[in-house]
Kinemage of the C-alpha trace (Angstrom):
@kinemage 1
@onewidth
@group {chain A} dominant
@subgroup {mainchain}
@vectorlist {calphas} color= white
{ca met a 1} P -56.781 -10.329 -73.434
{ca val a 2} L -53.527 -8.416 -72.776
{ca glu a 3} L -52.680 -6.929 -69.318
{ca ser a 4} L -50.181 -4.775 -68.298
{ca tyr a 5} L -48.305 -4.846 -65.408
{ca ser a 6} L -45.347 -3.751 -63.490
{ca lys a 7} L -42.061 -4.864 -64.911
{ca asp a 8} L -40.512 -6.302 -62.002
{ca tyr a 9} L -42.196 -9.716 -63.399
{ca asp a 10} L -43.736 -11.049 -60.264
{ca val a 11} L -47.066 -11.165 -61.715
{ca lys a 12} L -49.946 -13.691 -61.114
{ca cys a 13} L -52.893 -14.372 -62.752
{ca glu a 14} L -56.216 -12.365 -62.000
{ca leu a 15} L -58.484 -15.340 -62.727
{ca his a 16} L -56.990 -17.690 -60.273
{ca lys a 17} L -56.671 -15.502 -57.150
{ca asp a 18} L -57.288 -18.081 -54.726
{ca lys a 19} L -54.475 -20.413 -56.171
{ca thr a 20} L -50.930 -19.277 -57.558
{ca tyr a 21} L -50.376 -21.170 -61.090
{ca pro a 22} L -46.588 -21.156 -62.489
{ca thr a 23} L -45.593 -18.544 -65.391
{ca ile a 24} L -44.394 -19.530 -68.440
{ca thr a 25} L -41.799 -17.297 -70.129
{ca asp a 26} L -41.770 -17.149 -73.865
{ca ser a 27} L -38.523 -15.650 -74.618
{ca glu a 28} L -39.371 -15.547 -78.209
{ca arg a 29} L -42.449 -13.353 -78.519
{ca gly a 30} L -41.338 -11.247 -75.217
{ca glu a 31} L -43.962 -12.745 -73.037
{ca ile a 32} L -45.059 -13.987 -69.493
{ca val a 33} L -47.984 -16.513 -70.084
{ca cys a 34} L -50.237 -18.051 -67.055
{ca gly a 35} L -49.696 -22.191 -66.725
{ca arg a 36} L -52.811 -22.804 -66.438
{ca cys a 37} L -55.140 -20.618 -68.403
{ca gly a 38} L -52.688 -19.450 -70.961
{ca leu a 39} L -53.729 -15.397 -69.889
{ca val a 40} L -50.784 -13.287 -71.486
{ca leu a 41} L -49.786 -11.256 -68.491
{ca glu a 42} L -46.907 -9.656 -69.764
{ca gln a 43} L -45.368 -8.323 -73.212
{ca asn a 44} L -42.852 -6.705 -74.386
{ca ile a 45} L -40.511 -8.241 -71.944
{ca val a 46} L -36.821 -7.030 -72.127
{ca asp a 47} L -34.498 -9.417 -73.762
{ca arg a 48} L -31.547 -9.600 -71.140
{ca ser a 49} L -29.913 -12.670 -73.334
{ca tyr a 50} L -25.973 -12.234 -74.411
{ca glu a 51} L -26.220 -14.175 -77.765
{ca ser a 52} L -23.052 -14.402 -79.301
{ca asn a 53} L -22.336 -17.906 -80.322
{ca gly a 54} L -19.716 -17.014 -82.354
{ca tyr a 55} L -15.952 -18.416 -82.094
{ca thr a 56} L -14.284 -15.677 -83.923
{ca gln a 57} L -13.915 -12.023 -83.483
{ca glu a 58} L -15.669 -11.721 -86.579
{ca asp a 59} L -18.476 -13.754 -85.744
{ca phe a 60} L -18.734 -12.035 -82.229
{ca met a 61} L -19.257 -8.312 -84.222
{ca lys a 62} L -21.270 -9.768 -86.802
{ca leu a 63} L -23.744 -11.136 -83.542
{ca ala a 64} L -23.621 -9.607 -80.681
{ca arg a 65} L -26.101 -6.679 -80.471
{ca thr a 66} L -26.739 -6.468 -76.532
{ca gly a 67} L -23.144 -5.784 -75.200
{ca pro a 68} L -22.255 -8.147 -72.146
{ca ala a 69} L -24.236 -8.763 -69.271
{ca thr a 70} L -24.797 -6.703 -66.810
{ca ser a 71} L -22.809 -7.438 -63.473
{ca leu a 72} L -22.686 -5.985 -59.316
{ca thr a 73} L -18.409 -6.836 -60.003
{ca met a 74} L -18.674 -3.368 -61.938
{ca his a 75} L -19.024 -0.237 -60.324
{ca asp a 76} L -21.926 0.973 -62.715
{ca lys a 77} L -23.352 -2.856 -63.432
{ca gly a 78} L -22.019 -2.260 -67.091
{ca leu a 79} L -24.703 -0.205 -67.909
{ca ser a 80} L -22.690 3.140 -68.463
{ca thr a 81} L -21.049 4.181 -71.424
{ca val a 82} L -17.818 5.753 -72.029
{ca ile a 83} L -15.712 7.592 -74.949
{ca gly a 84} L -14.407 5.674 -77.127
{ca thr a 85} L -11.238 5.662 -79.174
{ca asn a 86} L -10.038 8.322 -81.725
{ca lys a 87} L -12.070 7.428 -85.019
{ca asp a 88} L -15.239 8.474 -86.138
{ca ser a 89} L -18.237 5.882 -86.975
{ca ser a 90} L -16.814 5.070 -90.873
{ca gly a 91} L -13.246 4.258 -88.954
{ca asn a 92} L -11.683 7.383 -90.297
{ca thr a 93} L -9.309 8.796 -87.743
{ca leu a 94} L -10.202 12.195 -86.487
{ca ser a 95} L -7.758 15.381 -86.957
{ca asn a 96} L -6.406 16.868 -84.320
{ca lys a 97} L -8.696 19.492 -83.245
{ca thr a 98} L -11.445 17.373 -82.411
{ca lys a 99} L -9.291 14.667 -80.995
{ca tyr a 100} L -8.191 17.369 -78.371
{ca glu a 101} L -12.056 17.915 -78.081
{ca phe a 102} L -12.662 14.284 -77.366
{ca asn a 103} L -9.692 14.001 -74.674
{ca arg a 104} L -11.148 17.429 -72.780
{ca leu a 105} L -14.463 15.173 -72.941
{ca arg a 106} L -12.664 12.325 -71.268
{ca thr a 107} L -11.209 13.952 -68.487
{ca trp a 108} L -14.251 15.890 -67.312
{ca asp a 109} L -16.380 12.563 -67.584
{ca gln a 110} L -13.602 10.718 -65.200
{ca arg a 111} L -13.462 14.408 -62.989
{ca ser a 112} L -17.400 14.465 -62.695
{ca lys a 113} L -17.845 11.283 -61.773
{ca ser a 114} L -19.232 10.944 -57.701
{ca arg a 115} L -17.294 9.742 -54.912
{ca lys a 116} L -19.014 6.412 -54.412
{ca thr a 117} L -18.484 5.712 -58.408
{ca ala a 118} L -15.068 6.026 -57.849
{ca thr a 119} L -14.755 4.048 -54.443
{ca leu a 120} L -16.819 1.144 -55.975
{ca ser a 121} L -14.789 1.105 -58.884
{ca lys a 122} L -11.333 0.735 -56.632
{ca ala a 123} L -13.259 -1.873 -54.774
{ca phe a 124} L -14.168 -3.974 -57.307
{ca thr a 125} L -10.209 -3.830 -59.241
{ca leu a 126} L -9.346 -5.078 -55.743
{ca leu a 127} L -12.146 -7.826 -55.659
{ca his a 128} L -11.271 -8.848 -59.362
{ca gly a 129} L -7.277 -9.336 -58.209
{ca met a 130} L -8.008 -11.622 -54.992
{ca lys a 131} L -10.516 -13.362 -57.425
{ca thr a 132} L -7.333 -14.278 -59.550
{ca lys a 133} L -5.229 -15.186 -56.484
{ca leu a 134} L -7.311 -17.071 -55.080
{ca gly a 135} L -9.194 -18.852 -57.737
{ca ile a 136} L -12.808 -17.917 -56.933
{ca pro a 137} L -15.363 -18.859 -59.279
{ca asp a 138} L -17.159 -15.846 -61.238
{ca asn a 139} L -20.668 -16.634 -59.033
{ca val a 140} L -19.138 -16.394 -55.349
{ca val a 141} L -17.442 -13.026 -57.002
{ca glu a 142} L -20.688 -11.657 -58.320
{ca asn a 143} L -22.081 -12.810 -54.480
{ca ala a 144} L -19.214 -10.809 -52.593
{ca ala a 145} L -20.074 -7.981 -54.717
{ca tyr a 146} L -23.698 -7.776 -53.543
{ca ile a 147} L -22.939 -8.432 -50.336
{ca tyr a 148} L -20.047 -5.315 -50.516
{ca arg a 149} L -22.785 -3.588 -51.955
{ca lys a 150} L -25.087 -3.999 -49.100
{ca ala a 151} L -22.238 -2.758 -46.353
{ca val a 152} L -22.125 0.459 -48.117
{ca gly a 153} L -25.902 1.029 -48.280
{ca ala a 154} L -25.603 0.000 -44.524
{ca lys a 155} L -23.087 3.020 -44.711
{ca leu a 156} L -20.529 0.408 -43.150
{ca thr a 157} L -17.701 1.949 -44.408
{ca arg a 158} L -17.449 4.534 -41.699
{ca gly a 159} L -13.843 3.776 -39.739
{ca arg a 160} L -12.777 0.619 -41.664
{ca thr a 161} L -10.629 0.100 -44.941
{ca met a 162} L -12.105 -0.788 -47.925
{ca ala a 163} L -9.446 -3.917 -48.642
{ca ser a 164} L -10.931 -5.043 -45.433
{ca leu a 165} L -15.005 -4.908 -45.874
{ca val a 166} L -13.720 -6.254 -49.936
{ca ser a 167} L -11.874 -9.258 -47.879
{ca ala a 168} L -14.588 -9.827 -45.537
{ca ser a 169} L -17.641 -10.081 -47.982
{ca leu a 170} L -15.527 -12.069 -50.312
{ca tyr a 171} L -15.094 -14.647 -47.378
{ca ala a 172} L -18.368 -14.162 -46.557
{ca ala a 173} L -19.277 -15.258 -49.974
{ca cys a 174} L -17.227 -18.524 -49.831
{ca arg a 175} L -18.426 -19.551 -46.809
{ca glu a 176} L -22.464 -18.909 -48.317
{ca asn a 177} L -21.387 -20.977 -51.681
{ca asn a 178} L -19.339 -23.126 -49.841
{ca thr a 179} L -15.841 -22.632 -51.688
{ca pro a 180} L -13.158 -23.734 -49.169
{ca arg a 181} L -11.132 -20.237 -48.556
{ca thr a 182} L -9.818 -20.025 -45.304
{ca leu a 183} L -9.220 -16.385 -43.221
{ca asp a 184} L -5.883 -16.554 -43.990
{ca asp a 185} L -6.338 -17.162 -47.548
{ca ile a 186} L -7.930 -14.383 -47.650
{ca ala a 187} L -5.978 -11.869 -45.215
{ca asp a 188} L -2.847 -12.835 -47.230
{ca ala a 189} L -4.780 -12.171 -50.633
{ca gly a 190} L -6.371 -8.987 -49.526
{ca asn a 191} L -3.047 -7.803 -47.672
{ca val a 192} L -5.112 -7.330 -44.350
{ca glu a 193} L -4.608 -8.183 -40.576
{ca arg a 194} L -6.164 -10.892 -39.818
{ca arg a 195} L -7.121 -9.701 -36.383
{ca ile a 196} L -8.870 -6.536 -38.457
{ca leu a 197} L -10.531 -8.852 -41.014
{ca ser a 198} L -12.124 -10.933 -38.344
{ca arg a 199} L -13.347 -8.037 -36.476
{ca asp a 200} L -15.006 -6.901 -39.526
{ca leu a 201} L -16.730 -10.151 -40.822
{ca arg a 202} L -18.537 -10.052 -37.233
{ca thr a 203} L -19.900 -6.584 -38.042
{ca ile a 204} L -21.485 -7.581 -41.605
{ca ile a 205} L -22.852 -10.962 -40.322
{ca lys a 206} L -24.569 -8.589 -37.019
{ca lys a 207} L -25.557 -6.338 -39.243
{ca leu a 208} L -26.609 -7.308 -42.297
{ca gly a 209} L -27.777 -10.438 -40.348
{ca leu a 210} L -26.238 -12.788 -42.937
{ca asn a 211} L -26.589 -16.597 -41.619
{ca leu a 212} L -23.167 -18.421 -42.741
{ca asn a 213} L -23.161 -22.170 -42.339
{ca gln a 214} L -19.925 -24.053 -41.582
{ca tyr a 215} L -17.491 -25.434 -44.276
{ca asp a 216} L -17.842 -28.813 -45.505
{ca thr a 217} L -14.847 -30.402 -44.707
{ca ala a 218} L -14.908 -32.528 -47.240
{ca ser a 219} L -14.294 -29.822 -48.946
{ca phe a 220} L -10.843 -29.113 -47.395
{ca ile a 221} L -9.882 -32.708 -47.880
{ca thr a 222} L -9.480 -32.334 -51.763
{ca lys a 223} L -7.864 -28.814 -51.457
{ca ile a 224} L -4.845 -29.712 -49.576
{ca ser a 225} L -4.471 -33.049 -51.669
{ca asn a 226} L -4.780 -31.622 -54.901
{ca asn a 227} L -2.173 -29.314 -53.734
{ca met a 228} L 0.411 -31.820 -51.964
{ca asn a 229} L -0.063 -33.882 -54.535
{ca leu a 230} L -1.651 -36.844 -52.953
{ca lys a 231} L -2.563 -40.328 -53.957
{ca glu a 232} L -6.326 -40.989 -55.187
{ca lys a 233} L -5.985 -43.847 -52.703
{ca thr a 234} L -5.300 -41.489 -49.729
{ca lys a 235} L -7.614 -39.019 -50.717
{ca arg a 236} L -10.892 -41.447 -50.157
{ca asp a 237} L -9.297 -43.145 -47.293
{ca ala a 238} L -9.569 -39.571 -45.521
{ca phe a 239} L -12.716 -39.381 -46.360
{ca glu a 240} L -13.641 -42.638 -44.752
{ca ile a 241} L -12.382 -41.776 -41.989
{ca leu a 242} L -13.713 -38.473 -41.621
{ca glu a 243} L -16.945 -40.073 -42.593
{ca lys a 244} L -16.170 -42.213 -39.559
{ca cys a 245} L -15.406 -39.512 -37.525
{ca glu a 246} L -18.451 -37.993 -38.013
{ca lys a 247} L -20.542 -40.725 -36.791
{ca glu a 248} L -18.459 -41.057 -33.537
{ca gln a 249} L -19.704 -37.390 -33.316
{ca ile a 250} L -15.989 -35.887 -32.371
{ca thr a 251} L -15.534 -33.019 -35.170
{ca ala a 252} L -18.112 -30.785 -33.522
{ca gly a 253} L -16.707 -27.753 -32.961
{ca lys a 254} L -13.216 -28.372 -33.948
{ca his a 255} L -11.679 -26.658 -36.439
{ca pro a 256} L -12.665 -28.129 -40.203
{ca val a 257} L -9.245 -27.581 -41.825
{ca ala a 258} L -7.048 -29.127 -38.508
{ca gln a 259} L -10.254 -32.045 -38.741
{ca ala a 260} L -9.625 -32.355 -43.230
{ca ala a 261} L -5.263 -32.482 -42.357
{ca ala a 262} L -5.579 -35.040 -39.289
{ca ser a 263} L -7.658 -37.010 -41.365
{ca leu a 264} L -4.917 -36.968 -44.687
{ca tyr a 265} L -2.128 -37.408 -42.162
{ca ile a 266} L -3.852 -40.811 -40.877
{ca ser a 267} L -4.779 -42.027 -44.684
{ca cys a 268} L -0.936 -40.949 -45.206
{ca ile a 269} L 0.580 -43.588 -42.911
{ca leu a 270} L -1.861 -46.002 -43.360
{ca asn a 271} L -1.045 -46.141 -46.965
{ca gly a 272} L 2.747 -45.600 -46.733
{ca glu a 273} L 3.224 -42.152 -47.615
{ca arg a 274} L 5.474 -40.198 -45.150
{ca ile a 275} L 4.644 -36.762 -44.976
{ca ser a 276} L 5.157 -35.312 -42.071
{ca gln a 277} L 2.949 -32.862 -39.458
{ca lys a 278} L 4.909 -29.871 -40.233
{ca lys a 279} L 4.307 -29.921 -44.256
{ca phe a 280} L 0.637 -30.370 -43.089
{ca ser a 281} L 0.905 -27.510 -41.327
{ca val a 282} L 2.260 -25.492 -43.733
{ca glu a 283} L -0.428 -26.169 -46.283
{ca ser a 284} L -3.112 -26.217 -44.406
{ca gly a 285} L -2.274 -22.618 -42.366
{ca val a 286} L -2.836 -24.930 -38.963
{ca ser a 287} L -0.548 -25.405 -36.453
{ca asp a 288} L 1.261 -29.215 -36.560
{ca val a 289} L 0.252 -29.102 -32.540
{ca thr a 290} L -3.363 -28.646 -33.178
{ca ile a 291} L -3.093 -31.237 -35.968
{ca arg a 292} L -1.546 -33.957 -33.734
{ca asn a 293} L -4.370 -33.156 -30.973
{ca arg a 294} L -6.431 -33.741 -33.510
{ca ala a 295} L -4.601 -36.993 -35.217
{ca val a 296} L -4.397 -38.690 -31.589
{ca leu a 297} L -7.908 -38.161 -30.870
{ca ile a 298} L -8.800 -39.592 -34.179
{ca lys a 299} L -6.313 -42.807 -33.387
{ca lys a 300} L -8.176 -43.312 -30.172
{ca thr a 301} L -11.242 -43.606 -31.482
{ca leu a 302} L -11.767 -45.571 -34.303
{ca lys a 303} L -8.689 -47.341 -32.757
{ca leu a 304} L -6.382 -47.217 -35.487
{ca leu a 305} L -2.349 -47.909 -35.965
{ca glu a 306} L -2.754 -49.958 -32.869
């Protein structure tokens, strides 16, 4: 017996109302069945997969049948259609009169788009540019696009620039996914003042109810050491120094980037790498005075370099 349910696929078996059992999805048959009794809960579900296992353009054209997957980083989520090149279905070139008509259709198709669609298109173009500059993973960019869409839905765009909201959304996504990027990195990539970025970030966190955890300090040790081409032993010793600092509870309330830079600075001294605090300051974006203060506290607490 097959029962029809809504298309959100959040279905439950009616035979076991007192307890919920996991469901099993059969992608080949397009069905969702109960994991307890085998009752078909949903049938003819939409296959959202993208099956293209070819490695050449010819294989891609043969195997692809669904097009690219939907994405929040596209203003239309990849679902809209566009007027293609000036060729018919057989690959023959159109006549000059037909070309002119299709060019006019393209123009009016562009003009008829709503203001919201045009704004989202510009915002996500900027987001993709920041992704390339900062080397951010795709899942973080998807999360940033989701946060930006929520901000637009909450009408937070009034009185704020598009660049600052996109940058704030990207920083919030980096914090949620523990991808080490500082406010200065995001501000430079988005060409936004750090003060404005911080202000809009606070607004997004408050209005959208985001719960952003602090960065893992160890991730900044990896980032800084890789950028400065430090030895692997220096990096490992910095991790040990940071772990000891956390046990001594001297990292609470401290800037994670400054703590990572100070740990690496002390590790460089222990391993004979002569790198000044100024170089660490330039690479980490933290003043050398802050790094020096953190380093003095670490030496005093852990009794190092005596």
